N, C-alpha and C positions, 0 to 999 in steps of 0.2 A: 517607682521603677524608672531608671534612666533609659529613655527611648532614643537616645542618639545612636546613629548607625555608622558603620564603616563600609566603604565601597571599594572593591578591588576590580580593576579593569585590566584584562589581558587581551592584546591583539597580536595574533601570530605567535603566541607563546611568550610575548614580552609584556611586562607590566607598564601601564601608563599611570604613574603615581599621582599626578596632579590633574584635576579636571574641574570644570566649573559646574556642570550639570549633567545628570543622567535622566533620560526619559525612556521608558519601555512600555509599549502597549501590547497587550495579549488578548487574543480572541480564541475561543474554543474551535471555531470553524474557519479561521483565516490564518495566514502567516502573521507572526508577530513582527513588530518593528521596534527599532531602537534608535536613539539619537544621543550622541555623546558630544558635549562641547568642551574642547580642550584649549587652554591658552596656547597661542602659536609657538611661543618660546619652548614649551614642553616637548614639542615634537619636531620643530625645525631648528632649535638651538637659539642662543641669544642673538638678537638682531634679525631673526627670520621674519620675512614680510610676505612671502608667497608659499604656495604648496610646492614642496620639493621632496624632502625626505619622507613626508607623510603619504606621498602617492603610493608607497610600497604597501600601505594598509589595504588598498583595494584588493578584494578577493581573499583576504586573510580571515581566519576564524576570530571571533570575538567572544569573550567570556566575561560576564558580569556577575559578581557575587556581592550580595548585600546581607549584612548581619549586624546584630547589636554590638555596640562597643563593649558593654559590660554584661555579665550574667549570661545564663544559658538562654536558649530560645531557638526557634526555627530560623534557618537562613534561606535566602532566595538565590537561585542559580539560574542564569540565562545563557544559552549558547546560540550563536548566530554567525552571520557572515557580513563583512563590510562590503557594501555595494555602491556607496556614494561618498564623495568628499566634497566639501565646499569651504570657501574662505569667507569668514564673516568679519567685517570691520565695523565696530560700534564706537561712537565717540565716548559713550559712557562706560563701556566695559572693555574696550581695547580690541585687539585682533585675536581671532580664535579660528581653529579648524573644527568644523562640524562634521562628525563621522556618523554616517547613517547606514542602516542595513536591515536585514531580515533575520528571522529565526532560522535555525538549521533545517527546519521543515521545507524551506524554499528549494532544497536539493531535489525534492520530489516533483518539482515542475519540469525537471530535465529528464533525460533518459528515454527509454523505449516508450513509444506511444501506442503500441499494439501488443496484444497478448491473448492467447486462447488457453482456457483451463478446462479440461475434459475429465469429468468424474473425479474431482478433487474436493477435499474438505476445505472449510474456510481458512484454517490455519495454514495449510499448504499453499493456498492461493496467495495469501498475504505475504508469506515468507518468500515466495517466488518473485513477487513484485519488489520487495525490499532488498533482495539479495544483491542488486547491482549498486546499492548505495553504501556510504560509509556508516557502518553500524556503530562506531564509536561516537559519531556526532549525533546520530538519530536515537541511539539507545532504545531500540524497539522492545516493547512488551506485548506479545501477541497471545491473548487468551480469549478466544471467541466464546460467547455464551452458549450457542447452539452449534457446535462444530460438526454440522452434518455435511454430507457429501452432496455437492451440486452437480447436475448432469453437464451443464455447459455454461460457462461464464466468459465474457469477452471484454477485454480492454480495447477500446476502439478510438483511435485518433484523439487521445486525451492524455493528459499528464497523469502520472501515478498518484499525485495528490487528489485530483478530481476523481479518479477511479476508486481510490480507497474510501473517499467520502461517500461515493455512490454505492459501493459495495457494502459499506457499513449500514447505510440506510436500508438497503435491500435485505439485510440479514439480522437487523435488530441489535447492532453493536455500536459502541462508542468508537470514535476515531478522532484523536486530537494530539497535538504536541504541547506539553505543559511548560516548555521552556528548557527542559532538560531531557525528558524522555518522550518517546512516541508511544501512545497507547492505542491498541486496537483490541476491542472485545469488551470485557467487563472492566469497570473502573477499579483502581486500587482500593483496598480496604483500610486506608489510613484513618485513624481516629479523627473526629471533627475538631476543628480549631475554635476555641471559645472566644467570642467577641462580646464585650459589654459596652452598651451605649453609655457615653459619658466618660469611659475610661479608654477603651481601644477605638471606639467609634465616635465620630462627631456628628454624623447624620445618617439617617436611613429613610428609605421610601419603599412602599409596596404598591404594586398596581396589578390589575386583573384585565386580561384581554380575552374577548370572545373567540373561541376556536371555530373551525369549520363545522358544517353540518353532516348529515348522514351520507353514506356512500356504500357502494357494493363493489366487490372485486370479482371479476369473471374471467375465466380462461377456458381453453379447449385442449383436450389431450387426444391426438389422432390415434395413439396406440389402443385407446379404449373407445374412441369415437363418442366421448362424453364431455359435457361441460362441467367445470368446477366453479362453484360460486360460494361467496360468503358475504354477510352484511356487517357493517360496522357496529350495529347494535348487539351483535353476538359477542363482542369483545368488551371486557371490563377493564378500565384503566385505573390503576392504583397509584399512590405516591404523590398526588397533587395536594394533599392536605384537605382541610375542611371546605375549601372553595372549589376544588376540582370538579366533583360531580355536579355541583350547581352550575358551573360554567358549561359543562357538556350538555346538561338538560336544556339550558337556555338556548344554546346554539342549535340543538335539534328542533326546538320549537320555532326558532326564527328562520331556520333554513330547512324546511321539511322536504324539499325536493331532493330525491336521491340521485347522486351523481355516480357515473361509472369511473372506475379506476382500474387501469391495467396493471397487473402485478409486475414488479421490476425483474423478476425471474420467473420462468415457467412454473405454473401451479397446476399439476396434473390432477390433483384430488381436492375435494372440499376441505380436507384438513390443511392442505397447503394454502388454499385460498384464505382460510381463516387465519393462518399464521401471518400472511402478508397483510391482511386487513388489520390485524393487531398491531403490526409494526407501524403501519401508516397512521392509525388512529393515535397511537401513543406519541408518535412524532408530531402530529398536528396539535396536540394539546400540551406539549412539553413547555411551551412558552406562555401558557395561559396565566401563570402567576409569576411575576418578576419582582425580585427584591433587589434594591440598589442601596449602596451606602458608601461612606467615606471612613477611612481608618488610618492609623499609623502602625498597624501590626505588620511586622516583617514575616515573610514565609508564605504569604498568600499567593496563589497562582491559579491559572485556569484548571479546573478539575478539583480544586480543594473544596472540602466540605466544611462549612462554618456553622457553629451553633450560636445563635444571636439571643442575647438576653439583656435585661436591665435590672439593676439593683434598686430595691425600694425598702421602705421601712427605716426604723432607727438604725443608724450606722450601717445601712445596706445589708441587713441580715437576710432579706428575702430577695430572690432573683426571679423576675418574671421572664418566661421564655417566649420568644417570637418564632421559634422553630429552627429547623436545620435546612441549609441551602447549599447548592453546589455552584461554584463560581463559573460563569461562562464568558466573562470578559473582565479585564482589570487593567488599569494603567498605573504605573509606578513613577514616582518623581523622587529624586535624591540629589543632594548637593554635597560639596566638599565639607561643609560645616557640620555634617552629621544629620541634617534634616531629611526626613523621609515621610511620604504620605502615599496613599493609593485611593482609587475610586473604582468600585466594582459593580457588576450586575450578576445576579444569581437566580437560580430556579430551585424549586423544592428538591431537597436531596433524595426524596423517594422516587423521583421521575426515573423510569427504567432506562430510557436513552433519549438522546436528542440528536436530530440529524442536522446536517448543514443545509440551510435553506437556499444557498446560492450555488450549489453544485449544478452542473448541467448534464443532461442526458444526451449522449451522442446520437446522431441520426445517420444511419448507414445508407449509402447509395449503392446501386448495382456494382458488382465486382466480378472479376474473372477468378476462376479457381480450377483446380484439377481434381478429377475423381481419385480418391485415395482407397475407398472400399465400396463395394456394391453388393455385398452378401448380407443383406438386411436380415437379421435374425427374426424379425416380426413379419417378414414377407409382405412388406408394405411398399416395396419398390423404392425404398429410401437409399441414400448414399451418404458417405462421409467425404468431405472435400478438404483440400489444402489450398488456402488462399495464397495469392502471390506475395502478400506481405509476410506470410509465415515462411515461405521459401526464402525470401530476402533475409530473414532473421535466422535462417537455418533451424527453424522450429518445425518439427515433423508431427506435432500434436494432432492437427486436423480438427475438423468440426465434430459435432455430435451427429447422430443419424438425422438427416434432413430430407424433407419430402421433395418430390420431383413433380413439377407441373405437367399435366397431361390434358389433351383436348377433351377427353371424355372418360368417365367411369360411372359405374352405377352400383348395383348390388354385387354380391359375391360372384366372381368369375365373369364380370362384365367390364367393358371398357377397353382402353388401349394400354398395353403394358410395354413400355420402352424404358429400359434402364441403361444409362450411359455406361460405356465400357471404361475400364481402369485407365487412368492417365488421360482421359478425354478432357479437353478444355471446355468449361461450361460457364454460362453467365448466371450469377447468383443475385437474387433480389431478397428483400427482407420484409417480413410481416410487420406492419406498422413502423417500418424503418428501424426496427430493433436489431442491433448487431448480433444478439443471441438467438434470433429466430430466422435463420436463413432458409431460403427455398430455391431450388434449382429451376430457373426459368427456361433453360434450353441450352443448346450447344452453339458454338460459333465456328465458322470456317477460318482456317489460317493456311499458311504455305504448305504445311505437311499433309493437309487433307484436301488438296485441290480436286475438283471434279471435272477434269478435262474431258473425260470420256463422254459425259452427258451434257457438256456445255453447248449451248446454241445461242446465237445472237437474239433469236426470237423466243427464247425460253420455252422450247418445245417439250422438254422432258421433265418429269417428276419421278424420283426414285426413292426406294428404300433398299439399302444394301447392308446386310448384317456382317458381323465379324467372320462368319464361316463362308462368305461369298454368296449367300443367297440373295437374289435380286428380284425386286418388283419394280418394273419400269413401265411408266405410262407415257405414251407419245401423243402429242396434241397437234402435230403438223396437219394442216387442213388437207383432207382427202387421204391421209396416211395414218390416221389414228390407230393406236394399238395399245393393248395391255399385255405385258410379257412377264412371265414368271419363270426363272431358271436358277440353277445353282452354279457353282464355280465351273468355268470352262464350258458352260451350256451343255453338260452331259445329260441333263434332264431339262426339258424346256416346254412350257405351255405358252402359246401365243394366241391372243384374240385380236384379229385385225379387221379394220373396216375396209381397207383396199381389197377388192375382190371378195369381201365379206367372208372370211374364212377363219377357222380356229385350228391351230396346229399344236399337237401334243407330241413331243419328241423325247426319246430317251435312248442312250447307248446301251442301256441295260434292259431291265424288264419293267413293263407297266402292268400293274395289278389293279383290277377293278373288282371290288367286293361289296355286295349289298344283298338285302333280302330279295329285292326285285330290281332288275335293270331293264329299262325300256329304251329302245332306239327307234326314232321315228324320223323319216326323211323321205323326200321324193325319190332319192336315189342313194343306195348304200353300196360303196365299193370296198372290198376287202382284198388286199394284195399281200400274200405271204410268199416270200422268195424261196424258202426252203420247205416249210411244212405248215399245215394248218390242222390243229387237233381240236376237236370238239367233244366234250364229255358231259353227259347229262343223265339224269334218272330217266326221264321221258323226253322225247323230242317230237315236236309237232311243227311241221313246215307246211304253211298254206300259201299257195300262189294263185292270185286272181287271174293272171294271164298265163303265159307259157313259162315252162321251167326247163332249163337245159343243164345237163351235167356232162361235162366234156373233160376227159382225162387223156393227156398225151401218152401216158403209160397204161397201166392196168387199173380198171375201175372195179372194185369189189363191193358187193352188197351182201351181208351175211347176218344171220340171226337165228335164234332157236326156232322161230317161225317167221317166214318172210312172205308178206302179202303184197302183190302188185295189182292194182285194179284201176279201171277207168272205163268210160263209155267205149273208147276204142283204145286198145293196147297193141302197140307194134314193137316187136323185138326184131332188130335188123342187124345182121352181121354182114359187112361188105364182102368178106371172103368166106366166112363160115360161121354158123351158129350152132352151138352145142348145148343141149339140155339133157342133163343126166341126173340119176339118183342112185345112191349106193344100194337102196332097198327096193323101192317101188316108184314107178313113174306113171302118173295118171293124167291123161288128156281128156277133157270132157267138153264137148261143143254144144251141149244141150240138144236142140232139135236137129242141128246139123254140124258135122265136123268135116273139115276139108284138110287133106294132107296132099300137097301138090309139088311136083318137081319133074325135071327131065328124067331123073332116075330116082325111084323111091324104093328103099330097101327096108324090109321089115323082117327081123329075125325073131 
């Protein structure tokens, strides 16, 4: 087979026909790089000595296609951007322009660095992230393996490239750029490319690395007030070949200490915790077996599956198989004379997914936000907020339902219940600095919520004032301490004051006291009714240890079905006249002696 190749280079849509050397390096978890060495006359014209015309290459798209000169076979396509030019002068090879750049995936380093995704599935989240980029250059294929809906996912002060790597690791998906297409989710089902040692391959190596030991995943769900937990031993990992389980067993023997791992997304149930434990364990052992080799086979790229074998026996009638592997890094070298070679690293093809070991997890610091919703369907006092960075991006998505810190709570119907009002500015902190786990820490004052009414240089007042104008005011000025409770405009007012030691209860309407028993106890009780005083009771018992006086400016009436007036001495005195009458019978009984005396006594 003729292994000579032809290379086509296009920059900004124009072909560069003559070149000296092409070098492309690809990684499954990094941006790819390329380097093109072109004789200076090819881009600057005859007699060109400096970079002039070629400066227009900066920022242009670059496309490299490598294929066999004769016969059928796979081709290799690479898309990228020119980001650097340099002039190279060599006594042996002459003057050249060296064109360098990155794969098209470098676009994902730019663009929006924040985003919130509330109750959306994996495909919808990835599509929203990618929609601001050139789809022709990235050619995205989004096919998540487990396209479930997540409650709340946050892209926080990070590039889209870092976020997608982080999100892929959290959801058990592949994410990489293969030189031509962007893959998120399951890997393409292309048939494996056969490589034979001694024919396509000139060298291969295999190594085994010990993975990490046991760990457990633990999380807490406030809606159920329960912990969710799973252990890595509950998860079985397939696809590592005959050495995989051996390496896992050896690692667990060497590292028996169980470490704690926080799930990358909230895990409200044990099943969720087990799912995340599975993702983490599979990712930790993905690189346990590494196959590396050199070949001259065109068409290999990151993500490609290769089937490695070696012919043996007379005339190569038997083929020994070394297994199937997925390429995770590869470097390509080509020259104008048709020479081509590559060097690659690969992992067992059965590995379910591999994460990027170099992505970073953003750490969230306290932020300001505004209350978007406060009608928590679970009655847990939670709210949804809109962060300032969302307002700046005109994103009205808001957060998930998040908890509000309170000084105290206990069992059911215990504790303090204060839920911020809509549009209130609040300070938000984050559990374990995780941007997807916000907590409202409190509210902050600003110009529109000045407290001039209760301001004092000596900080005398503490207040609670609700939306409806209900006030609880505590005054701490020495000698004038008080506690005051009143509603809007003080139409109803209760005041407990230390000056003159008094309590005032005031209302412009009606004050109702209702209880099974009401006791009033004091050295002195004063009741002043300006218009009327009405007392209604089943039985009334009035006991006076000293004197009792009833005085009416008008008429005093005492009536009943039976009226008894008694005492050791009873005096009935009318200053002008006294009249005792009965409609039926009047009886006066003096016991041993009765006296009826006057200047004139008339008995009819």
